[in-house]
ROVONU-451493 format. One record per residue (C-alpha): residue number from 1; x, y, z; residue in one letter. Coordinates in nm, 3 decimals, m for minus. Layout:
BEGIN
n: NUM	xx: X	yy: Y	zz: Z	res: A
...
This chain:
BEGIN
n: 1	xx: 1.958	yy: 4.540	zz: 7.798	res: M
n: 2	xx: 1.812	yy: 4.584	zz: 8.145	res: N
n: 3	xx: 1.460	yy: 4.497	zz: 8.252	res: I
n: 4	xx: 1.253	yy: 4.800	zz: 8.349	res: K
n: 5	xx: 0.930	yy: 4.634	zz: 8.466	res: A
n: 6	xx: 0.760	yy: 4.295	zz: 8.494	res: L
n: 7	xx: 0.387	yy: 4.221	zz: 8.486	res: K
n: 8	xx: 0.241	yy: 3.875	zz: 8.543	res: L
n: 9	xx: m0.107	yy: 3.775	zz: 8.429	res: H
n: 10	xx: m0.205	yy: 3.520	zz: 8.691	res: H
n: 11	xx: m0.472	yy: 3.300	zz: 8.840	res: Y
n: 12	xx: m0.416	yy: 3.136	zz: 9.181	res: P
n: 13	xx: m0.248	yy: 2.793	zz: 9.199	res: A
n: 14	xx: m0.231	yy: 2.748	zz: 8.821	res: T
n: 15	xx: 0.085	yy: 2.733	zz: 8.609	res: R
n: 16	xx: 0.126	yy: 3.105	zz: 8.666	res: S
n: 17	xx: 0.198	yy: 3.034	zz: 9.034	res: A
n: 18	xx: 0.533	yy: 2.876	zz: 8.942	res: R
n: 19	xx: 0.628	yy: 3.197	zz: 8.762	res: V
n: 20	xx: 0.501	yy: 3.409	zz: 9.050	res: K
n: 21	xx: 0.720	yy: 3.202	zz: 9.281	res: W
n: 22	xx: 1.031	yy: 3.269	zz: 9.074	res: V
n: 23	xx: 0.943	yy: 3.638	zz: 9.051	res: L
n: 24	xx: 0.926	yy: 3.660	zz: 9.430	res: H
n: 25	xx: 1.260	yy: 3.478	zz: 9.448	res: E
n: 26	xx: 1.437	yy: 3.719	zz: 9.212	res: V
n: 27	xx: 1.270	yy: 4.061	zz: 9.259	res: V
n: 28	xx: 1.072	yy: 4.024	zz: 9.581	res: G
n: 29	xx: 0.743	yy: 4.208	zz: 9.537	res: D
n: 30	xx: 0.873	yy: 4.445	zz: 9.268	res: A
n: 31	xx: 0.641	yy: 4.328	zz: 8.992	res: F
n: 32	xx: 0.280	yy: 4.384	zz: 8.892	res: E
n: 33	xx: 0.014	yy: 4.113	zz: 8.905	res: V
n: 34	xx: m0.297	yy: 4.123	zz: 8.688	res: A
n: 35	xx: m0.551	yy: 3.864	zz: 8.792	res: R
n: 36	xx: m0.718	yy: 3.676	zz: 8.507	res: V
n: 37	xx: m1.056	yy: 3.530	zz: 8.602	res: E
n: 38	xx: m1.023	yy: 3.208	zz: 8.405	res: I
n: 39	xx: m1.358	yy: 3.060	zz: 8.507	res: Y
n: 40	xx: m1.529	yy: 3.380	zz: 8.394	res: E
n: 41	xx: m1.354	yy: 3.349	zz: 8.057	res: G
n: 42	xx: m1.145	yy: 3.666	zz: 8.081	res: T
n: 43	xx: m0.869	yy: 3.490	zz: 7.887	res: Q
n: 44	xx: m1.099	yy: 3.476	zz: 7.583	res: Y
n: 45	xx: m1.154	yy: 3.852	zz: 7.572	res: S
n: 46	xx: m1.019	yy: 4.049	zz: 7.277	res: E
n: 47	xx: m0.787	yy: 4.241	zz: 7.507	res: E
n: 48	xx: m0.632	yy: 3.927	zz: 7.652	res: F
n: 49	xx: m0.610	yy: 3.746	zz: 7.317	res: L
n: 50	xx: m0.394	yy: 4.030	zz: 7.190	res: R
n: 51	xx: m0.147	yy: 3.931	zz: 7.463	res: L
n: 52	xx: m0.188	yy: 3.556	zz: 7.427	res: N
n: 53	xx: m0.382	yy: 3.401	zz: 7.138	res: P
n: 54	xx: m0.358	yy: 3.069	zz: 7.325	res: N
n: 55	xx: m0.605	yy: 3.207	zz: 7.584	res: H
n: 56	xx: m0.417	yy: 3.082	zz: 7.889	res: S
n: 57	xx: m0.217	yy: 3.196	zz: 8.188	res: V
n: 58	xx: 0.053	yy: 3.281	zz: 8.259	res: P
n: 59	xx: 0.155	yy: 3.573	zz: 8.046	res: V
n: 60	xx: 0.464	yy: 3.764	zz: 8.152	res: L
n: 61	xx: 0.502	yy: 4.115	zz: 8.011	res: E
n: 62	xx: 0.866	yy: 4.222	zz: 8.015	res: V
n: 63	xx: 0.926	yy: 4.594	zz: 7.964	res: T
n: 64	xx: 1.283	yy: 4.673	zz: 7.865	res: W
n: 65	xx: 1.474	yy: 4.990	zz: 7.942	res: E
n: 66	xx: 1.418	yy: 5.114	zz: 7.585	res: D
n: 67	xx: 1.041	yy: 5.111	zz: 7.649	res: G
n: 68	xx: 0.957	yy: 4.808	zz: 7.438	res: N
n: 69	xx: 0.735	yy: 4.544	zz: 7.599	res: T
n: 70	xx: 0.757	yy: 4.176	zz: 7.517	res: Q
n: 71	xx: 0.502	yy: 3.910	zz: 7.612	res: S
n: 72	xx: 0.617	yy: 3.564	zz: 7.715	res: M
n: 73	xx: 0.357	yy: 3.286	zz: 7.699	res: L
n: 74	xx: 0.522	yy: 2.965	zz: 7.824	res: E
n: 75	xx: 0.573	yy: 2.915	zz: 8.197	res: S
n: 76	xx: 0.894	yy: 2.711	zz: 8.162	res: A
n: 77	xx: 1.042	yy: 2.975	zz: 7.932	res: A
n: 78	xx: 0.957	yy: 3.243	zz: 8.189	res: M
n: 79	xx: 1.115	yy: 3.044	zz: 8.470	res: V
n: 80	xx: 1.436	yy: 2.987	zz: 8.272	res: C
n: 81	xx: 1.448	yy: 3.349	zz: 8.158	res: F
n: 82	xx: 1.404	yy: 3.493	zz: 8.506	res: L
n: 83	xx: 1.656	yy: 3.260	zz: 8.666	res: A
n: 84	xx: 1.917	yy: 3.354	zz: 8.405	res: D
n: 85	xx: 1.825	yy: 3.725	zz: 8.408	res: A
n: 86	xx: 1.909	yy: 3.747	zz: 8.780	res: Y
n: 87	xx: 2.216	yy: 3.524	zz: 8.817	res: P
n: 88	xx: 2.303	yy: 3.674	zz: 9.155	res: D
n: 89	xx: 1.999	yy: 3.497	zz: 9.302	res: K
n: 90	xx: 2.156	yy: 3.157	zz: 9.234	res: G
n: 91	xx: 1.845	yy: 2.989	zz: 9.093	res: L
n: 92	xx: 2.022	yy: 2.824	zz: 8.801	res: A
n: 93	xx: 2.364	yy: 2.685	zz: 8.716	res: P
n: 94	xx: 2.545	yy: 2.925	zz: 8.478	res: P
n: 95	xx: 2.456	yy: 2.883	zz: 8.110	res: P
n: 96	xx: 2.748	yy: 2.665	zz: 8.006	res: S
n: 97	xx: 2.830	yy: 2.310	zz: 7.908	res: A
n: 98	xx: 2.817	yy: 2.142	zz: 8.248	res: S
n: 99	xx: 2.655	yy: 1.842	zz: 8.412	res: F
n: 100	xx: 2.473	yy: 2.071	zz: 8.655	res: E
n: 101	xx: 2.324	yy: 2.289	zz: 8.382	res: R
n: 102	xx: 2.213	yy: 1.990	zz: 8.174	res: A
n: 103	xx: 2.053	yy: 1.822	zz: 8.476	res: D
n: 104	xx: 1.879	yy: 2.144	zz: 8.580	res: Y
n: 105	xx: 1.729	yy: 2.197	zz: 8.235	res: L
n: 106	xx: 1.631	yy: 1.832	zz: 8.212	res: Q
n: 107	xx: 1.431	yy: 1.841	zz: 8.535	res: M
n: 108	xx: 1.278	yy: 2.184	zz: 8.477	res: L
n: 109	xx: 1.140	yy: 2.066	zz: 8.144	res: H
n: 110	xx: 1.050	yy: 1.722	zz: 8.277	res: F
n: 111	xx: 0.817	yy: 1.904	zz: 8.513	res: G
n: 112	xx: 0.676	yy: 2.145	zz: 8.256	res: S
n: 113	xx: 0.616	yy: 1.884	zz: 7.986	res: T
n: 114	xx: 0.597	yy: 1.522	zz: 8.102	res: W
n: 115	xx: 0.449	yy: 1.579	zz: 8.447	res: M
n: 116	xx: 0.231	yy: 1.871	zz: 8.342	res: D
n: 117	xx: 0.087	yy: 1.686	zz: 8.042	res: M
n: 118	xx: m0.034	yy: 1.393	zz: 8.253	res: M
n: 119	xx: m0.176	yy: 1.614	zz: 8.526	res: L
n: 120	xx: m0.354	yy: 1.832	zz: 8.272	res: W
n: 121	xx: m0.524	yy: 1.531	zz: 8.113	res: Q
n: 122	xx: m0.639	yy: 1.416	zz: 8.455	res: I
n: 123	xx: m0.763	yy: 1.764	zz: 8.537	res: R
n: 124	xx: m0.966	yy: 1.830	zz: 8.225	res: I
n: 125	xx: m1.124	yy: 1.484	zz: 8.221	res: H
n: 126	xx: m1.217	yy: 1.499	zz: 8.589	res: E
n: 127	xx: m1.317	yy: 1.863	zz: 8.631	res: H
n: 128	xx: m1.316	yy: 2.087	zz: 8.324	res: V
n: 129	xx: m1.459	yy: 1.921	zz: 8.013	res: L
n: 130	xx: m1.837	yy: 1.885	zz: 7.980	res: P
n: 131	xx: m1.947	yy: 1.564	zz: 8.150	res: T
n: 132	xx: m2.034	yy: 1.397	zz: 7.819	res: R
n: 133	xx: m1.678	yy: 1.454	zz: 7.692	res: E
n: 134	xx: m1.491	yy: 1.324	zz: 7.997	res: R
n: 135	xx: m1.313	yy: 0.994	zz: 7.949	res: D
n: 136	xx: m1.244	yy: 0.791	zz: 8.265	res: P
n: 137	xx: m1.007	yy: 0.569	zz: 8.064	res: R
n: 138	xx: m0.782	yy: 0.868	zz: 7.998	res: T
n: 139	xx: m0.782	yy: 0.955	zz: 8.367	res: V
n: 140	xx: m0.701	yy: 0.596	zz: 8.467	res: A
n: 141	xx: m0.425	yy: 0.570	zz: 8.207	res: R
n: 142	xx: m0.242	yy: 0.884	zz: 8.319	res: Y
n: 143	xx: m0.291	yy: 0.817	zz: 8.688	res: R
n: 144	xx: m0.127	yy: 0.478	zz: 8.641	res: M
n: 145	xx: 0.150	yy: 0.616	zz: 8.422	res: K
n: 146	xx: 0.228	yy: 0.897	zz: 8.664	res: F
n: 147	xx: 0.237	yy: 0.663	zz: 8.964	res: A
n: 148	xx: 0.443	yy: 0.393	zz: 8.794	res: K
n: 149	xx: 0.684	yy: 0.602	zz: 8.587	res: E
n: 150	xx: 0.706	yy: 0.957	zz: 8.723	res: V
n: 151	xx: 0.690	yy: 0.910	zz: 9.098	res: E
n: 152	xx: 0.979	yy: 0.660	zz: 9.119	res: P
n: 153	xx: 1.208	yy: 0.892	zz: 8.922	res: Q
n: 154	xx: 1.128	yy: 1.185	zz: 9.147	res: L
n: 155	xx: 1.151	yy: 0.980	zz: 9.465	res: A
n: 156	xx: 1.496	yy: 0.850	zz: 9.374	res: E
n: 157	xx: 1.622	yy: 1.205	zz: 9.333	res: R
n: 158	xx: 1.457	yy: 1.333	zz: 9.649	res: L
n: 159	xx: 1.595	yy: 1.047	zz: 9.857	res: E
n: 160	xx: 1.942	yy: 1.152	zz: 9.741	res: A
n: 161	xx: 1.903	yy: 1.525	zz: 9.807	res: G
n: 162	xx: 1.664	yy: 1.779	zz: 9.950	res: A
n: 163	xx: 1.593	yy: 1.930	zz: 9.609	res: Y
n: 164	xx: 1.516	yy: 1.793	zz: 9.265	res: I
n: 165	xx: 1.870	yy: 1.858	zz: 9.137	res: C
n: 166	xx: 2.052	yy: 1.766	zz: 9.457	res: G
n: 167	xx: 2.147	yy: 1.970	zz: 9.761	res: K
n: 168	xx: 2.082	yy: 2.316	zz: 9.615	res: V
n: 169	xx: 1.746	yy: 2.481	zz: 9.543	res: F
n: 170	xx: 1.701	yy: 2.586	zz: 9.179	res: T
n: 171	xx: 1.423	yy: 2.722	zz: 8.961	res: A
n: 172	xx: 1.359	yy: 2.362	zz: 8.854	res: A
n: 173	xx: 1.209	yy: 2.313	zz: 9.200	res: D
n: 174	xx: 0.958	yy: 2.588	zz: 9.129	res: C
n: 175	xx: 0.824	yy: 2.386	zz: 8.836	res: V
n: 176	xx: 0.857	yy: 2.034	zz: 8.978	res: V
n: 177	xx: 0.741	yy: 2.145	zz: 9.323	res: G
n: 178	xx: 0.430	yy: 2.302	zz: 9.174	res: H
n: 179	xx: 0.359	yy: 1.982	zz: 8.982	res: C
n: 180	xx: 0.409	yy: 1.765	zz: 9.291	res: V
n: 181	xx: 0.162	yy: 1.984	zz: 9.480	res: S
n: 182	xx: m0.080	yy: 1.957	zz: 9.185	res: W
n: 183	xx: m0.037	yy: 1.578	zz: 9.179	res: A
n: 184	xx: m0.114	yy: 1.551	zz: 9.550	res: R
n: 185	xx: m0.449	yy: 1.720	zz: 9.487	res: A
n: 186	xx: m0.532	yy: 1.413	zz: 9.277	res: Y
n: 187	xx: m0.411	yy: 1.162	zz: 9.533	res: G
n: 188	xx: m0.073	yy: 1.111	zz: 9.365	res: L
n: 189	xx: 0.273	yy: 1.170	zz: 9.518	res: C
n: 190	xx: 0.151	yy: 1.060	zz: 9.861	res: Q
n: 191	xx: 0.474	yy: 0.902	zz: 9.986	res: D
n: 192	xx: 0.661	yy: 1.066	zz: 10.275	res: D
n: 193	xx: 0.944	yy: 1.177	zz: 10.046	res: V
n: 194	xx: 0.706	yy: 1.410	zz: 9.862	res: F
n: 195	xx: 0.562	yy: 1.551	zz: 10.182	res: Q
n: 196	xx: 0.916	yy: 1.625	zz: 10.305	res: R
n: 197	xx: 0.998	yy: 1.792	zz: 9.974	res: Y
n: 198	xx: 0.696	yy: 2.021	zz: 9.985	res: L
n: 199	xx: 0.757	yy: 2.095	zz: 10.351	res: S
n: 200	xx: 1.109	yy: 2.209	zz: 10.266	res: T
n: 201	xx: 0.990	yy: 2.423	zz: 9.975	res: L
n: 202	xx: 0.707	yy: 2.578	zz: 10.174	res: S
n: 203	xx: 0.952	yy: 2.729	zz: 10.420	res: K
n: 204	xx: 1.083	yy: 2.965	zz: 10.153	res: R
n: 205	xx: 0.935	yy: 3.317	zz: 10.187	res: P
n: 206	xx: 0.889	yy: 3.338	zz: 9.808	res: A
n: 207	xx: 0.684	yy: 3.017	zz: 9.814	res: F
n: 208	xx: 0.462	yy: 3.159	zz: 10.087	res: V
n: 209	xx: 0.406	yy: 3.477	zz: 9.884	res: S
n: 210	xx: 0.343	yy: 3.291	zz: 9.559	res: A
n: 211	xx: 0.081	yy: 3.060	zz: 9.706	res: F
n: 212	xx: m0.083	yy: 3.300	zz: 9.951	res: A
n: 213	xx: m0.388	yy: 3.307	zz: 9.722	res: D
n: 214	xx: m0.398	yy: 2.931	zz: 9.652	res: A
n: 215	xx: m0.713	yy: 2.875	zz: 9.859	res: R
n: 216	xx: m0.900	yy: 3.090	zz: 9.607	res: Q
n: 217	xx: m0.854	yy: 2.816	zz: 9.347	res: F
n: 218	xx: m1.132	yy: 2.564	zz: 9.290	res: S
n: 219	xx: m1.078	yy: 2.238	zz: 9.103	res: L
n: 220	xx: m1.433	yy: 2.242	zz: 8.971	res: E
n: 221	xx: m1.557	yy: 2.545	zz: 8.773	res: P
n: 222	xx: m1.888	yy: 2.686	zz: 8.898	res: P
n: 223	xx: m2.183	yy: 2.529	zz: 8.718	res: Q
n: 224	xx: m2.278	yy: 2.853	zz: 8.542	res: D
n: 225	xx: m1.920	yy: 2.965	zz: 8.467	res: A
n: 226	xx: m1.844	yy: 3.101	zz: 8.121	res: A
n: 227	xx: m1.550	yy: 2.861	zz: 8.090	res: I
n: 228	xx: m1.794	yy: 2.571	zz: 8.063	res: N
n: 229	xx: m1.898	yy: 2.685	zz: 7.715	res: T
n: 230	xx: m1.572	yy: 2.851	zz: 7.604	res: L
n: 231	xx: m1.320	yy: 2.577	zz: 7.689	res: F
n: 232	xx: m1.221	yy: 2.353	zz: 7.397	res: I
n: 233	xx: m0.916	yy: 2.179	zz: 7.539	res: G
């Protein structure tokens, strides 16, 4: 069945930016963006919770040619879906039993789970949780783990090829590249190999479009923001 329309619920520079990047890669600007003001707590509204009971972005609404609309809630699932839905864009190895497909899926999910988990713990304990609930030991633990375990694995790959799966850009780069950029905001991934990687990615027109609003993101919620009382982890 063909896709009739796509609508992304998005907030700048968050996980939804990786999906926005892939959307620009596969359909250009032919999708709708609904901005979710996460610091104002829009994601906790009744209207949004009907879309995503997990009160988070991204949400991707996929409207099919029969008129039915489906909501996707996980960024990695959206990235995989879009790359496979538009095979002519060459963002993913064909779905088959191959080394390339296995490696692509491995790195896409390495970014969306292992890397993301550590960065999220650093983020909430440095900037989001109430001060009394922040744990500097958690921050120190995941900073050390990321630097000692994640960075060497990524660097080895990026020394061997321009992209995370070798010489060819894939949707895995949209996830891993976003996480590398996120890590650099915390003083991680500072080696030249990561700067070269992001420099290469940032030359893509879809990257430029996806992150055009990134400067609107603030690490620290405003002091009086609704999220400060609504956020539970």
